[in-house]
mmCIF file of the C-alpha atoms, coordinates in Angstrom:
data_MODEL
# 
_entry.id   MODEL 
# 
loop_
_atom_site.group_PDB 
_atom_site.id 
_atom_site.type_symbol 
_atom_site.label_atom_id 
_atom_site.label_alt_id 
_atom_site.label_comp_id 
_atom_site.label_asym_id 
_atom_site.label_entity_id 
_atom_site.label_seq_id 
_atom_site.pdbx_PDB_ins_code 
_atom_site.Cartn_x 
_atom_site.Cartn_y 
_atom_site.Cartn_z 
_atom_site.occupancy 
_atom_site.B_iso_or_equiv 
_atom_site.pdbx_formal_charge 
_atom_site.auth_seq_id 
_atom_site.auth_comp_id 
_atom_site.auth_asym_id 
_atom_site.auth_atom_id 
_atom_site.pdbx_PDB_model_num 
ATOM 1   C CA . MET A 1 1   ? -24.633 -53.325 -37.667 1.00 0.00 ? 1   MET A CA 1 
ATOM 2   C CA . ILE A 1 2   ? -27.551 -54.571 -35.603 1.00 0.00 ? 2   ILE A CA 1 
ATOM 3   C CA . VAL A 1 3   ? -29.538 -56.021 -38.507 1.00 0.00 ? 3   VAL A CA 1 
ATOM 4   C CA . ASN A 1 4   ? -26.646 -58.178 -39.733 1.00 0.00 ? 4   ASN A CA 1 
ATOM 5   C CA . GLU A 1 5   ? -26.095 -59.375 -36.177 1.00 0.00 ? 5   GLU A CA 1 
ATOM 6   C CA . VAL A 1 6   ? -29.638 -60.700 -35.997 1.00 0.00 ? 6   VAL A CA 1 
ATOM 7   C CA . ILE A 1 7   ? -29.486 -62.285 -39.446 1.00 0.00 ? 7   ILE A CA 1 
ATOM 8   C CA . ARG A 1 8   ? -26.179 -63.969 -38.616 1.00 0.00 ? 8   ARG A CA 1 
ATOM 9   C CA . LEU A 1 9   ? -27.601 -65.185 -35.325 1.00 0.00 ? 9   LEU A CA 1 
ATOM 10  C CA . GLY A 1 10  ? -30.918 -66.206 -36.852 1.00 0.00 ? 10  GLY A CA 1 
ATOM 11  C CA . GLN A 1 11  ? -30.198 -69.918 -36.685 1.00 0.00 ? 11  GLN A CA 1 
ATOM 12  C CA . THR A 1 12  ? -29.233 -69.823 -33.011 1.00 0.00 ? 12  THR A CA 1 
ATOM 13  C CA . ASN A 1 13  ? -31.617 -67.060 -31.999 1.00 0.00 ? 13  ASN A CA 1 
ATOM 14  C CA . SER A 1 14  ? -32.324 -68.677 -28.656 1.00 0.00 ? 14  SER A CA 1 
ATOM 15  C CA . GLY A 1 15  ? -30.165 -66.874 -26.107 1.00 0.00 ? 15  GLY A CA 1 
ATOM 16  C CA . PRO A 1 16  ? -31.507 -64.029 -23.971 1.00 0.00 ? 16  PRO A CA 1 
ATOM 17  C CA . ALA A 1 17  ? -29.257 -61.396 -25.631 1.00 0.00 ? 17  ALA A CA 1 
ATOM 18  C CA . ASP A 1 18  ? -30.372 -62.577 -29.077 1.00 0.00 ? 18  ASP A CA 1 
ATOM 19  C CA . GLN A 1 19  ? -34.006 -62.381 -27.999 1.00 0.00 ? 19  GLN A CA 1 
ATOM 20  C CA . PHE A 1 20  ? -33.395 -58.873 -26.617 1.00 0.00 ? 20  PHE A CA 1 
ATOM 21  C CA . VAL A 1 21  ? -31.985 -57.757 -29.992 1.00 0.00 ? 21  VAL A CA 1 
ATOM 22  C CA . GLN A 1 22  ? -34.881 -59.310 -31.897 1.00 0.00 ? 22  GLN A CA 1 
ATOM 23  C CA . ASP A 1 23  ? -37.448 -57.636 -29.634 1.00 0.00 ? 23  ASP A CA 1 
ATOM 24  C CA . PHE A 1 24  ? -35.611 -54.329 -29.972 1.00 0.00 ? 24  PHE A CA 1 
ATOM 25  C CA . ILE A 1 25  ? -35.726 -54.576 -33.760 1.00 0.00 ? 25  ILE A CA 1 
ATOM 26  C CA . ASP A 1 26  ? -39.412 -55.486 -33.657 1.00 0.00 ? 26  ASP A CA 1 
ATOM 27  C CA . MET A 1 27  ? -40.173 -52.474 -31.426 1.00 0.00 ? 27  MET A CA 1 
ATOM 28  C CA . SER A 1 28  ? -38.144 -49.896 -33.364 1.00 0.00 ? 28  SER A CA 1 
ATOM 29  C CA . ASP A 1 29  ? -37.879 -48.515 -36.881 1.00 0.00 ? 29  ASP A CA 1 
ATOM 30  C CA . GLU A 1 30  ? -35.074 -48.389 -39.418 1.00 0.00 ? 30  GLU A CA 1 
ATOM 31  C CA . HIS A 1 31  ? -32.958 -45.254 -39.381 1.00 0.00 ? 31  HIS A CA 1 
ATOM 32  C CA . PRO A 1 32  ? -33.200 -43.667 -42.839 1.00 0.00 ? 32  PRO A CA 1 
ATOM 33  C CA . PHE A 1 33  ? -29.545 -42.549 -42.928 1.00 0.00 ? 33  PHE A CA 1 
ATOM 34  C CA . ASN A 1 34  ? -27.666 -44.866 -40.550 1.00 0.00 ? 34  ASN A CA 1 
ATOM 35  C CA . PRO A 1 35  ? -27.963 -48.645 -41.034 1.00 0.00 ? 35  PRO A CA 1 
ATOM 36  C CA . ARG A 1 36  ? -26.341 -49.254 -37.624 1.00 0.00 ? 36  ARG A CA 1 
ATOM 37  C CA . ALA A 1 37  ? -29.021 -47.304 -35.734 1.00 0.00 ? 37  ALA A CA 1 
ATOM 38  C CA . ARG A 1 38  ? -32.699 -47.850 -35.038 1.00 0.00 ? 38  ARG A CA 1 
ATOM 39  C CA . ILE A 1 39  ? -35.302 -45.195 -34.276 1.00 0.00 ? 39  ILE A CA 1 
ATOM 40  C CA . VAL A 1 40  ? -37.228 -45.496 -31.011 1.00 0.00 ? 40  VAL A CA 1 
ATOM 41  C CA . GLY A 1 41  ? -39.772 -42.706 -30.810 1.00 0.00 ? 41  GLY A CA 1 
ATOM 42  C CA . GLY A 1 42  ? -37.646 -39.626 -31.388 1.00 0.00 ? 42  GLY A CA 1 
ATOM 43  C CA . ALA A 1 43  ? -34.261 -41.125 -30.533 1.00 0.00 ? 43  ALA A CA 1 
ATOM 44  C CA . ALA A 1 44  ? -31.642 -42.870 -32.655 1.00 0.00 ? 44  ALA A CA 1 
ATOM 45  C CA . VAL A 1 45  ? -30.149 -45.869 -30.838 1.00 0.00 ? 45  VAL A CA 1 
ATOM 46  C CA . GLU A 1 46  ? -27.152 -48.015 -31.733 1.00 0.00 ? 46  GLU A CA 1 
ATOM 47  C CA . LEU A 1 47  ? -26.772 -51.234 -29.785 1.00 0.00 ? 47  LEU A CA 1 
ATOM 48  C CA . SER A 1 48  ? -25.484 -54.729 -30.362 1.00 0.00 ? 48  SER A CA 1 
ATOM 49  C CA . ARG A 1 49  ? -25.116 -58.066 -28.662 1.00 0.00 ? 49  ARG A CA 1 
ATOM 50  C CA . PHE A 1 50  ? -21.747 -58.397 -26.923 1.00 0.00 ? 50  PHE A CA 1 
ATOM 51  C CA . GLY A 1 51  ? -21.491 -61.957 -25.648 1.00 0.00 ? 51  GLY A CA 1 
ATOM 52  C CA . ASN A 1 52  ? -24.387 -62.440 -23.267 1.00 0.00 ? 52  ASN A CA 1 
ATOM 53  C CA . ARG A 1 53  ? -24.769 -58.667 -22.721 1.00 0.00 ? 53  ARG A CA 1 
ATOM 54  C CA . ILE A 1 54  ? -26.060 -55.760 -24.764 1.00 0.00 ? 54  ILE A CA 1 
ATOM 55  C CA . HIS A 1 55  ? -23.653 -52.950 -25.591 1.00 0.00 ? 55  HIS A CA 1 
ATOM 56  C CA . LEU A 1 56  ? -25.271 -49.556 -26.079 1.00 0.00 ? 56  LEU A CA 1 
ATOM 57  C CA . SER A 1 57  ? -22.998 -47.663 -28.466 1.00 0.00 ? 57  SER A CA 1 
ATOM 58  C CA . ASP A 1 58  ? -24.977 -44.473 -28.917 1.00 0.00 ? 58  ASP A CA 1 
ATOM 59  C CA . ILE A 1 59  ? -28.267 -42.817 -28.128 1.00 0.00 ? 59  ILE A CA 1 
ATOM 60  C CA . THR A 1 60  ? -29.133 -39.451 -29.632 1.00 0.00 ? 60  THR A CA 1 
ATOM 61  C CA . SER A 1 61  ? -32.362 -37.541 -29.247 1.00 0.00 ? 61  SER A CA 1 
ATOM 62  C CA . LEU A 1 62  ? -33.568 -36.193 -32.563 1.00 0.00 ? 62  LEU A CA 1 
ATOM 63  C CA . GLU A 1 63  ? -35.245 -33.346 -30.648 1.00 0.00 ? 63  GLU A CA 1 
ATOM 64  C CA . PRO A 1 64  ? -33.165 -32.631 -27.523 1.00 0.00 ? 64  PRO A CA 1 
ATOM 65  C CA . GLY A 1 65  ? -35.063 -31.756 -24.395 1.00 0.00 ? 65  GLY A CA 1 
ATOM 66  C CA . LYS A 1 66  ? -38.284 -33.556 -25.412 1.00 0.00 ? 66  LYS A CA 1 
ATOM 67  C CA . GLY A 1 67  ? -37.653 -36.761 -23.420 1.00 0.00 ? 67  GLY A CA 1 
ATOM 68  C CA . HIS A 1 68  ? -37.152 -39.046 -26.426 1.00 0.00 ? 68  HIS A CA 1 
ATOM 69  C CA . ALA A 1 69  ? -33.844 -40.494 -25.197 1.00 0.00 ? 69  ALA A CA 1 
ATOM 70  C CA . GLY A 1 70  ? -35.342 -41.193 -21.764 1.00 0.00 ? 70  GLY A CA 1 
ATOM 71  C CA . ARG A 1 71  ? -38.263 -43.054 -23.314 1.00 0.00 ? 71  ARG A CA 1 
ATOM 72  C CA . ALA A 1 72  ? -35.884 -45.058 -25.521 1.00 0.00 ? 72  ALA A CA 1 
ATOM 73  C CA . MET A 1 73  ? -33.853 -45.945 -22.429 1.00 0.00 ? 73  MET A CA 1 
ATOM 74  C CA . SER A 1 74  ? -37.061 -47.076 -20.697 1.00 0.00 ? 74  SER A CA 1 
ATOM 75  C CA . LEU A 1 75  ? -37.656 -49.524 -23.554 1.00 0.00 ? 75  LEU A CA 1 
ATOM 76  C CA . ILE A 1 76  ? -34.053 -50.780 -23.358 1.00 0.00 ? 76  ILE A CA 1 
ATOM 77  C CA . LYS A 1 77  ? -34.347 -51.308 -19.599 1.00 0.00 ? 77  LYS A CA 1 
ATOM 78  C CA . LYS A 1 78  ? -37.726 -53.022 -20.023 1.00 0.00 ? 78  LYS A CA 1 
ATOM 79  C CA . LEU A 1 79  ? -36.190 -55.460 -22.524 1.00 0.00 ? 79  LEU A CA 1 
ATOM 80  C CA . ALA A 1 80  ? -33.163 -55.994 -20.254 1.00 0.00 ? 80  ALA A CA 1 
ATOM 81  C CA . ASP A 1 81  ? -35.488 -56.856 -17.380 1.00 0.00 ? 81  ASP A CA 1 
ATOM 82  C CA . LYS A 1 82  ? -37.659 -59.086 -19.577 1.00 0.00 ? 82  LYS A CA 1 
ATOM 83  C CA . HIS A 1 83  ? -34.713 -61.088 -20.912 1.00 0.00 ? 83  HIS A CA 1 
ATOM 84  C CA . ASN A 1 84  ? -32.499 -60.787 -17.790 1.00 0.00 ? 84  ASN A CA 1 
ATOM 85  C CA . VAL A 1 85  ? -29.683 -59.246 -19.850 1.00 0.00 ? 85  VAL A CA 1 
ATOM 86  C CA . GLN A 1 86  ? -27.159 -56.661 -18.672 1.00 0.00 ? 86  GLN A CA 1 
ATOM 87  C CA . VAL A 1 87  ? -26.723 -53.479 -20.700 1.00 0.00 ? 87  VAL A CA 1 
ATOM 88  C CA . GLU A 1 88  ? -23.276 -51.891 -20.787 1.00 0.00 ? 88  GLU A CA 1 
ATOM 89  C CA . LEU A 1 89  ? -22.083 -48.596 -22.188 1.00 0.00 ? 89  LEU A CA 1 
ATOM 90  C CA . ILE A 1 90  ? -19.301 -46.037 -22.095 1.00 0.00 ? 90  ILE A CA 1 
ATOM 91  C CA . ALA A 1 91  ? -20.698 -42.726 -20.881 1.00 0.00 ? 91  ALA A CA 1 
ATOM 92  C CA . LYS A 1 92  ? -18.938 -40.002 -22.829 1.00 0.00 ? 92  LYS A CA 1 
ATOM 93  C CA . ALA A 1 93  ? -20.545 -36.843 -24.124 1.00 0.00 ? 93  ALA A CA 1 
ATOM 94  C CA . TYR A 1 94  ? -19.406 -35.914 -27.589 1.00 0.00 ? 94  TYR A CA 1 
ATOM 95  C CA . ARG A 1 95  ? -21.571 -32.807 -27.884 1.00 0.00 ? 95  ARG A CA 1 
ATOM 96  C CA . ASP A 1 96  ? -21.033 -30.382 -25.025 1.00 0.00 ? 96  ASP A CA 1 
ATOM 97  C CA . ASP A 1 97  ? -23.907 -28.222 -26.239 1.00 0.00 ? 97  ASP A CA 1 
ATOM 98  C CA . ARG A 1 98  ? -26.367 -30.827 -24.949 1.00 0.00 ? 98  ARG A CA 1 
ATOM 99  C CA . MET A 1 99  ? -24.733 -32.121 -21.771 1.00 0.00 ? 99  MET A CA 1 
ATOM 100 C CA . ASP A 1 100 ? -21.200 -32.812 -20.627 1.00 0.00 ? 100 ASP A CA 1 
ATOM 101 C CA . THR A 1 101 ? -19.883 -36.239 -19.608 1.00 0.00 ? 101 THR A CA 1 
ATOM 102 C CA . GLU A 1 102 ? -20.492 -35.634 -15.903 1.00 0.00 ? 102 GLU A CA 1 
ATOM 103 C CA . GLN A 1 103 ? -24.132 -34.745 -16.577 1.00 0.00 ? 103 GLN A CA 1 
ATOM 104 C CA . LEU A 1 104 ? -24.469 -37.783 -18.840 1.00 0.00 ? 104 LEU A CA 1 
ATOM 105 C CA . ILE A 1 105 ? -23.134 -40.070 -16.103 1.00 0.00 ? 105 ILE A CA 1 
ATOM 106 C CA . GLN A 1 106 ? -25.651 -38.613 -13.661 1.00 0.00 ? 106 GLN A CA 1 
ATOM 107 C CA . TRP A 1 107 ? -28.444 -39.131 -16.207 1.00 0.00 ? 107 TRP A CA 1 
ATOM 108 C CA . TYR A 1 108 ? -27.530 -42.802 -16.628 1.00 0.00 ? 108 TYR A CA 1 
ATOM 109 C CA . GLN A 1 109 ? -27.291 -43.218 -12.848 1.00 0.00 ? 109 GLN A CA 1 
ATOM 110 C CA . ARG A 1 110 ? -30.838 -41.850 -12.481 1.00 0.00 ? 110 ARG A CA 1 
ATOM 111 C CA . LEU A 1 111 ? -31.873 -44.523 -14.976 1.00 0.00 ? 111 LEU A CA 1 
ATOM 112 C CA . GLY A 1 112 ? -30.340 -47.249 -12.790 1.00 0.00 ? 112 GLY A CA 1 
ATOM 113 C CA . PHE A 1 113 ? -26.915 -47.700 -14.413 1.00 0.00 ? 113 PHE A CA 1 
ATOM 114 C CA . GLN A 1 114 ? -23.975 -48.330 -12.103 1.00 0.00 ? 114 GLN A CA 1 
ATOM 115 C CA . LEU A 1 115 ? -20.410 -47.098 -12.478 1.00 0.00 ? 115 LEU A CA 1 
ATOM 116 C CA . MET A 1 116 ? -17.887 -49.782 -13.373 1.00 0.00 ? 116 MET A CA 1 
ATOM 117 C CA . ASP A 1 117 ? -14.969 -47.309 -13.388 1.00 0.00 ? 117 ASP A CA 1 
ATOM 118 C CA . ASN A 1 118 ? -13.955 -44.720 -10.856 1.00 0.00 ? 118 ASN A CA 1 
ATOM 119 C CA . PRO A 1 119 ? -14.225 -41.330 -12.620 1.00 0.00 ? 119 PRO A CA 1 
ATOM 120 C CA . ASP A 1 120 ? -11.492 -39.897 -10.388 1.00 0.00 ? 120 ASP A CA 1 
ATOM 121 C CA . GLU A 1 121 ? -9.043  -42.573 -11.553 1.00 0.00 ? 121 GLU A CA 1 
ATOM 122 C CA . ILE A 1 122 ? -10.028 -42.811 -15.224 1.00 0.00 ? 122 ILE A CA 1 
ATOM 123 C CA . GLY A 1 123 ? -10.828 -39.227 -16.149 1.00 0.00 ? 123 GLY A CA 1 
ATOM 124 C CA . LEU A 1 124 ? -14.007 -38.113 -17.830 1.00 0.00 ? 124 LEU A CA 1 
ATOM 125 C CA . ASP A 1 125 ? -12.289 -37.467 -21.180 1.00 0.00 ? 125 ASP A CA 1 
ATOM 126 C CA . ASP A 1 126 ? -11.934 -41.216 -21.711 1.00 0.00 ? 126 ASP A CA 1 
ATOM 127 C CA . GLY A 1 127 ? -15.528 -41.997 -20.866 1.00 0.00 ? 127 GLY A CA 1 
ATOM 128 C CA . ILE A 1 128 ? -16.781 -44.091 -17.972 1.00 0.00 ? 128 ILE A CA 1 
ATOM 129 C CA . GLU A 1 129 ? -17.970 -47.685 -18.237 1.00 0.00 ? 129 GLU A CA 1 
ATOM 130 C CA . MET A 1 130 ? -21.437 -48.204 -16.789 1.00 0.00 ? 130 MET A CA 1 
ATOM 131 C CA . ARG A 1 131 ? -23.787 -51.164 -16.590 1.00 0.00 ? 131 ARG A CA 1 
ATOM 132 C CA . TYR A 1 132 ? -27.467 -51.764 -16.017 1.00 0.00 ? 132 TYR A CA 1 
ATOM 133 C CA . TYR A 1 133 ? -28.304 -54.939 -14.089 1.00 0.00 ? 133 TYR A CA 1 
ATOM 134 C CA . PRO A 1 134 ? -31.837 -56.312 -14.532 1.00 0.00 ? 134 PRO A CA 1 
# 
């Protein structure tokens, strides 16, 4: 849960990943039904600090096809660049009616994320680790 992470880290809220999380909370809204997610424009985003990196667990557009997820990712990348923090994720589509895993990987690549796994060796069913470097 992102909110508990910040509260727990409140006394040592000095590292770049902690500052990223605090800025993200300040620039987003509470999700009315999911305490682990935050709303950025029209997208629900779950992320957390993972060591000195940010782990993006989930991003879901509340209105697919309207660009909300892309705008949320722009904010995440902006904060990563500001705080010089890497963002990692596992690209795996769990709703084929929106896009499959291969399309999702391509979307993240267009946003500047790099493959950490070889899709030919891992298999798309397991998801592919990707990372954004500021």
